[in-house]
C-alpha positions as CSV (number, residue, x, y, z in Angstrom):
1,M,4.4,-3.3,23.5
2,E,1.5,-2.8,22.2
3,A,3.0,-2.2,18.4
4,Q,5.0,-5.6,18.8
5,A,1.8,-7.6,19.8
6,K,0.8,-10.4,17.7
7,S,-2.3,-11.5,17.2
8,A,-4.0,-14.7,17.8
9,D,-5.5,-15.0,14.2
10,Q,-1.8,-14.5,12.8
11,Y,-1.2,-17.6,11.3
12,V,1.4,-17.1,8.7
13,D,4.8,-16.5,10.5
14,D,6.6,-13.6,9.7
15,D,9.2,-15.5,7.0
16,S,6.8,-16.8,5.0
17,F,4.6,-13.5,4.7
18,E,8.2,-12.1,3.6
19,G,8.1,-14.9,0.8
20,M,4.7,-14.6,0.0
21,L,5.1,-10.7,-0.4
22,A,8.3,-10.8,-2.4
23,A,6.2,-13.1,-4.8
24,T,3.4,-11.0,-5.2
25,T,5.5,-7.6,-5.7
26,R,7.0,-9.8,-8.6
27,F,3.7,-10.6,-9.8
28,V,2.2,-6.6,-9.7
29,R,5.6,-5.6,-11.6
30,E,5.9,-8.7,-13.7
31,R,2.0,-9.6,-14.9
32,L,-0.2,-7.0,-13.3
33,M,1.6,-3.6,-14.7
34,P,2.0,-4.3,-18.3
35,L,-1.9,-5.2,-18.4
36,E,-3.2,-1.8,-17.1
37,P,-3.9,-0.7,-20.1
38,Q,-5.7,-3.1,-21.6
39,V,-7.8,-3.3,-18.5
40,E,-8.6,0.3,-19.0
41,E,-9.4,0.2,-22.4
42,R,-11.6,-3.1,-21.9
43,D,-13.1,-2.7,-18.5
44,E,-12.4,-6.0,-17.7
45,V,-9.8,-8.2,-15.9
46,P,-8.4,-11.1,-17.9
47,E,-9.6,-14.4,-16.8
48,E,-6.3,-15.6,-16.7
49,I,-5.0,-12.9,-14.2
50,V,-8.1,-14.0,-12.1
51,G,-7.0,-17.7,-12.4
52,A,-3.6,-16.9,-11.5
53,M,-4.6,-14.9,-8.2
54,K,-6.8,-17.8,-7.4
55,E,-3.9,-20.3,-7.5
56,M,-1.8,-18.2,-5.6
57,G,-4.4,-17.4,-3.0
58,F,-5.2,-14.2,-2.9
59,F,-9.1,-15.0,-2.2
60,G,-8.5,-16.5,0.8
61,L,-5.9,-13.8,2.6
62,S,-7.9,-13.6,5.4
63,I,-9.9,-16.5,5.9
64,A,-8.6,-18.9,8.8
65,P,-6.6,-22.0,7.6
66,E,-9.3,-24.3,8.8
67,F,-11.4,-23.0,5.9
68,G,-8.4,-23.1,3.4
69,G,-7.2,-19.4,3.8
70,S,-4.0,-17.6,5.2
71,G,-5.5,-16.2,7.9
72,L,-3.0,-13.2,7.6
73,N,-3.4,-10.7,10.4
74,A,-4.5,-7.1,10.0
75,E,-1.1,-5.7,9.3
76,Q,-0.1,-8.5,7.2
77,Q,-3.3,-7.7,5.3
78,A,-2.2,-4.0,5.0
79,R,1.3,-4.6,3.7
80,F,-0.4,-6.7,1.3
81,Q,-2.7,-4.4,0.1
82,M,0.0,-2.0,-0.1
83,A,2.6,-4.0,-2.4
84,L,-1.2,-5.3,-4.6
85,S,-2.0,-1.2,-4.9
86,L,1.1,-0.5,-6.8
87,S,-0.5,-1.6,-9.8
88,S,-4.4,-0.6,-11.3
89,P,-7.3,-1.0,-8.3
90,A,-9.2,-3.1,-10.9
91,F,-6.7,-6.0,-9.7
92,R,-7.3,-5.4,-6.0
93,Y,-11.2,-5.7,-6.6
94,V,-10.9,-9.2,-8.2
95,Y,-10.8,-10.9,-5.1
96,S,-10.9,-8.0,-2.2
97,S,-15.0,-8.6,-1.1
98,N,-13.7,-12.4,-0.7
99,L,-11.5,-11.0,2.1
100,G,-13.4,-8.2,3.7
101,I,-17.5,-7.5,3.4
102,G,-18.0,-10.6,1.6
103,S,-16.6,-12.9,4.1
104,R,-16.0,-11.5,7.4
105,G,-19.5,-11.1,8.3
106,I,-19.8,-14.6,8.1
107,S,-16.4,-15.3,9.6
108,L,-17.1,-13.2,12.7
109,D,-21.1,-14.2,13.0
110,G,-21.9,-16.6,10.5
111,T,-23.1,-20.4,12.3
112,D,-21.1,-23.4,12.1
113,A,-22.7,-24.3,9.4
114,Q,-23.0,-21.1,7.3
115,K,-19.1,-21.0,7.8
116,A,-18.3,-24.9,6.5
117,E,-20.6,-24.2,3.6
118,F,-19.4,-20.9,2.5
119,L,-15.8,-19.7,3.8
120,P,-13.9,-22.7,1.9
121,R,-15.5,-21.7,-1.5
122,L,-14.4,-18.0,-1.2
123,A,-11.4,-19.0,0.3
124,S,-10.5,-21.0,-3.2
125,G,-12.2,-18.4,-5.3
126,E,-15.0,-20.9,-6.0
127,L,-17.5,-18.1,-5.2
128,V,-16.9,-14.7,-5.8
129,G,-18.9,-12.5,-2.6
130,A,-20.1,-9.1,-2.9
131,F,-21.7,-6.9,0.0
132,A,-25.0,-5.3,-0.6
133,L,-25.4,-2.5,2.0
134,T,-26.2,0.9,-0.3
135,E,-29.1,2.0,-1.6
136,P,-30.2,5.0,-4.1
137,D,-31.5,6.8,-0.5
138,A,-29.2,5.0,1.9
139,G,-25.1,5.4,1.6
140,S,-23.8,7.1,4.8
141,D,-26.7,6.9,6.4
142,A,-26.7,3.1,6.2
143,G,-29.2,2.6,9.0
144,S,-31.7,4.3,6.8
145,L,-32.0,1.4,4.2
146,T,-35.4,0.6,2.9
147,T,-34.6,-3.3,1.6
148,R,-37.3,-5.5,3.6
149,A,-37.0,-9.1,4.4
150,E,-40.9,-11.1,5.3
151,R,-40.6,-14.0,7.4
152,R,-42.8,-16.6,5.7
153,G,-42.7,-20.0,7.4
154,G,-39.3,-21.1,6.8
155,D,-37.9,-18.6,4.6
156,Y,-37.6,-14.6,3.9
157,V,-38.8,-12.8,1.2
158,L,-36.4,-10.1,0.3
159,N,-37.7,-7.0,-1.7
160,G,-35.8,-3.6,-2.7
161,A,-33.0,-2.5,-4.8
162,K,-29.1,-1.6,-3.7
163,R,-26.8,0.4,-5.6
164,F,-23.1,0.9,-6.8
165,I,-22.0,-2.6,-5.6
166,T,-19.1,-4.1,-6.3
167,N,-18.5,-7.2,-8.0
168,A,-22.2,-7.3,-8.6
169,T,-21.6,-8.4,-12.2
170,R,-19.2,-11.4,-11.0
171,A,-20.5,-12.3,-7.6
172,D,-22.0,-15.3,-7.0
173,V,-23.3,-14.8,-3.8
174,F,-24.2,-11.4,-1.8
175,T,-23.9,-10.8,1.8
176,V,-27.3,-8.7,1.9
177,M,-28.1,-5.9,4.6
178,A,-32.2,-5.8,4.7
179,R,-34.9,-4.6,7.4
180,T,-36.4,-7.5,9.3
181,D,-38.1,-5.4,11.6
182,P,-40.0,-2.3,10.1
183,Q,-41.1,-0.9,13.6
184,S,-37.7,-0.3,14.1
185,P,-36.3,2.2,11.5
186,G,-32.9,2.6,12.9
187,A,-30.0,0.1,13.1
188,S,-31.9,-2.5,15.2
189,G,-33.7,-3.7,12.8
190,I,-31.5,-4.6,10.1
191,S,-30.7,-8.1,9.7
192,A,-27.8,-9.7,7.3
193,F,-28.3,-12.4,4.4
194,I,-26.4,-14.7,2.6
195,V,-28.0,-14.5,-1.1
196,D,-27.3,-16.8,-4.4
197,R,-27.2,-14.6,-7.5
198,A,-29.2,-17.3,-9.2
199,S,-32.0,-16.7,-6.9
200,A,-35.1,-16.3,-8.5
201,G,-36.3,-12.5,-8.6
202,L,-32.6,-11.3,-8.5
203,S,-31.1,-9.1,-11.4
204,V,-28.2,-7.1,-11.8
205,G,-28.5,-4.2,-13.5
206,K,-26.0,-3.1,-16.5
207,P,-22.4,-1.5,-15.2
208,E,-22.1,2.0,-14.4
209,K,-19.9,4.1,-16.4
210,K,-17.3,5.6,-13.8
211,M,-14.5,8.3,-13.8
212,G,-12.0,5.8,-12.4
213,H,-11.2,2.3,-11.9
214,R,-12.2,0.9,-14.9
215,G,-12.1,-3.0,-14.7
216,S,-13.7,-2.8,-11.4
217,Q,-17.5,-3.0,-12.6
218,I,-20.6,-1.7,-10.1
219,A,-24.0,-2.0,-10.6
220,D,-27.2,-2.2,-8.7
221,V,-28.8,-5.4,-7.6
222,V,-32.4,-5.4,-7.0
223,F,-34.8,-8.0,-5.0
224,D,-38.1,-9.0,-6.1
225,N,-39.8,-11.4,-4.0
226,V,-36.5,-13.0,-3.7
227,V,-37.1,-15.9,-1.5
228,V,-34.0,-16.8,0.9
229,P,-34.0,-19.8,3.3
230,A,-33.8,-19.0,7.1
231,S,-31.0,-20.7,7.2
232,R,-29.1,-18.1,5.0
233,L,-29.8,-15.6,8.0
234,I,-26.2,-14.6,9.3
235,G,-25.9,-15.9,13.0
236,A,-29.6,-17.4,12.7
237,V,-30.6,-14.5,14.8
238,E,-32.4,-11.2,13.5
239,G,-31.4,-7.3,14.2
240,K,-28.2,-8.0,14.2
241,G,-27.4,-7.3,10.4
242,F,-26.3,-3.8,11.0
243,R,-23.7,-4.7,13.6
244,T,-22.3,-7.2,11.8
245,A,-21.6,-5.2,9.0
246,M,-19.9,-2.6,11.3
247,K,-18.0,-4.9,12.6
248,T,-16.2,-5.1,9.3
249,L,-15.4,-1.4,9.1
250,D,-12.2,-1.4,10.9
251,H,-10.7,-3.9,8.6
252,G,-12.1,-2.0,5.8
253,R,-10.8,1.1,6.5
254,I,-7.5,0.1,7.0
255,N,-7.3,-1.5,3.8
256,I,-8.4,1.3,1.8
257,A,-6.0,3.4,4.0
258,A,-3.1,1.1,2.5
259,M,-4.3,0.9,-0.7
260,G,-4.0,4.6,-0.6
261,V,-0.4,4.3,0.2
262,G,0.2,1.7,-2.6
263,M,-1.3,3.9,-5.0
264,A,0.8,7.4,-3.6
265,Q,3.7,5.5,-4.2
266,R,3.6,4.3,-7.5
267,L,2.5,7.8,-8.4
268,L,5.6,9.3,-6.7
269,D,7.8,7.0,-8.3
270,E,6.1,7.7,-11.7
271,A,7.1,11.2,-10.7
272,V,10.5,11.1,-9.6
273,A,11.5,8.9,-12.7
274,Y,9.8,11.5,-15.0
275,A,11.5,14.2,-13.4
276,G,15.2,12.5,-13.6
277,T,14.5,12.0,-17.3
278,R,12.5,15.3,-18.3
279,R,15.0,18.3,-19.3
280,Q,14.1,21.8,-19.5
281,F,16.7,24.9,-20.1
282,G,19.2,22.4,-20.1
283,R,18.7,20.4,-17.1
284,A,16.5,17.7,-15.9
285,I,13.5,19.1,-13.9
286,I,14.5,17.1,-10.9
287,D,17.1,19.6,-10.0
288,F,15.0,22.2,-9.7
289,Q,14.2,23.1,-6.4
290,L,10.4,23.8,-6.9
291,V,10.0,20.1,-8.2
292,Q,12.0,18.7,-5.5
293,A,9.4,20.5,-2.9
294,M,6.6,18.4,-4.5
295,L,8.6,15.0,-4.5
296,A,9.3,15.8,-0.7
297,D,6.2,16.6,0.1
298,S,4.7,13.7,-1.5
299,E,7.7,11.3,0.1
300,A,6.6,12.5,3.9
301,E,2.8,12.5,3.6
302,I,2.9,9.0,2.1
303,Q,5.4,7.8,4.9
304,A,3.2,9.3,7.7
305,A,0.0,7.6,5.8
306,R,2.5,4.3,6.2
307,A,2.5,4.3,9.5
308,M,-0.9,5.6,10.8
309,T,-2.0,2.8,8.6
310,L,0.5,-0.3,10.3
311,A,-0.3,1.5,13.6
312,A,-4.0,0.9,13.1
313,A,-3.4,-2.8,11.7
314,R,-1.2,-3.6,15.0
315,R,-4.0,-1.8,17.2
316,I,-6.7,-4.1,15.8
317,D,-4.4,-7.2,16.1
318,A,-3.8,-6.6,19.5
319,T,-7.2,-5.4,20.5
320,G,-9.8,-6.4,18.1
321,T,-11.1,-2.7,17.6
322,A,-9.6,0.6,16.5
323,V,-12.5,2.6,15.4
324,K,-10.5,6.0,15.9
325,D,-7.3,4.8,14.8
326,A,-8.6,3.2,11.4
327,A,-11.0,6.0,10.7
328,A,-8.1,8.7,10.8
329,A,-5.5,6.5,8.6
330,K,-8.4,6.0,6.4
331,Y,-9.1,9.9,6.3
332,F,-5.6,11.0,5.8
333,S,-4.3,8.3,3.5
334,S,-7.2,9.0,1.2
335,E,-6.7,12.7,1.3
336,M,-3.0,12.5,0.9
337,L,-3.3,10.1,-2.1
338,C,-5.1,13.1,-4.1
339,R,-2.8,15.5,-2.9
340,V,-0.1,13.1,-4.1
341,A,-1.7,12.7,-7.6
342,D,-2.3,16.2,-7.9
343,R,1.7,17.0,-7.3
344,A,2.7,14.0,-9.9
345,M,0.3,15.5,-12.4
346,Q,1.8,19.0,-11.6
347,V,5.5,17.2,-12.2
348,F,4.5,15.9,-15.4
349,G,2.8,18.8,-16.6
350,G,0.7,18.7,-20.0
351,A,2.1,15.1,-20.6
352,G,0.5,14.3,-17.5
353,Y,-3.1,15.2,-19.2
354,V,-2.7,12.8,-21.7
355,A,-3.2,8.9,-21.3
356,D,0.0,8.1,-22.6
357,Y,1.2,8.3,-19.5
358,P,-0.3,6.5,-16.4
359,I,-0.8,9.6,-14.1
360,E,-3.6,10.6,-16.1
361,R,-5.5,7.4,-15.2
362,M,-4.0,7.2,-11.5
363,Y,-5.2,10.8,-10.8
364,R,-8.9,9.9,-11.7
365,D,-8.5,6.7,-10.1
366,A,-7.5,8.6,-6.6
367,R,-10.7,10.3,-6.0
368,L,-12.5,7.3,-5.4
369,L,-10.9,6.4,-2.1
370,R,-12.6,9.6,-0.3
371,L,-16.0,8.5,-1.0
372,Y,-16.4,4.8,0.0
373,E,-15.7,2.8,3.3
374,G,-17.0,6.3,4.9
375,T,-16.5,9.5,3.2
376,S,-14.2,12.2,4.7
377,Q,-16.5,14.4,6.2
378,I,-18.1,11.0,8.4
379,L,-14.7,9.5,8.9
380,Q,-13.9,13.5,10.5
381,I,-17.4,13.2,13.0
382,V,-15.9,9.4,14.0
383,I,-13.0,10.8,14.9
384,A,-14.3,13.7,16.6
385,R,-16.4,11.7,18.6
386,A,-13.9,9.2,19.8
387,I,-11.5,12.0,20.9
388,G,-14.5,13.7,22.7
389,N,-15.4,10.7,24.2
390,E,-12.2,10.0,25.4
391,H,-12.0,13.3,27.0
392,G,-15.0,12.8,29.1
393,F,-17.8,14.5,26.6
394,R,-20.6,12.4,25.2
395,V,-20.4,13.7,21.4
396,A,-23.7,14.0,19.7
């Protein structure tokens, strides 16, 4: 019963969604995959692809139709992410912050005026959003952030720095977490603000050189006496910013889990194709049982991650929350992806270690998923606390 429940937020019927998914899969294979070497070399996604994604409605998939989006439910979004993630992660990052942490806080807790002003422009891609929470000394322990927002008349003045902000170099608007109550050192003193990139005193650092995920740039964002109107305080209430951020985590973790499934499927597809044509000892290596074992283990784990991810998505559609299931799906999927990447590299042998084949890039890309939207270790704690509480223990 629960697995079949439909969310009240589902606006796209199943037939229409299947058509959307089929068009997306064609777009991935015909337009995006051929561009992967160029994106890797130049560290940027071509503007014509960004424009095509806007035309196809990618920027508004999760935003309600009343604001110009499609309003996909969590299960539909997960399946969409799986399809898109068959290609380089860089393409997903073009639009993904508009769907989740860049817009969901406004959708969930924003005032009517904030929703009307920002959601239509985020849905169309007119605005690119970014989420600014992480700081040099505040990562997994997000409640320890030190960026300050001081009330001065009808404005707030922001001071501080954020680190590793995805899409910082492209963003038009930032959702910024800042401490409004210095007497509350934990999460209760944090508020969320919508901050224009063009604000005086806001500066974006140079893009970081990364191990993988080239084409998706991250950079520091610095706030030096940045004046933000009080009307940009999300929800018009101080002290709810951290809770707003936490509300986005279940969806975000499910989407990262789905991303891991798509990336793993591409790795397996590449490994099978190579094993079927690479010959050693007079035979295709796919005939060797130890190669078959690596392919079989990968297939089994991908199926398990896909099932976990979709089950978590259905739960959040049915109940509005899925803390344990979302954490478990993201944890398993990201760890699974790295195992599949390692096996794919082993199937390719020395050829996989050079950039002539996509395995070398995909191997590097896989590693990040175990770090963001909750490290594997943080997710283990989330899962353990949840199951402990379910058994009547108050787990610290």
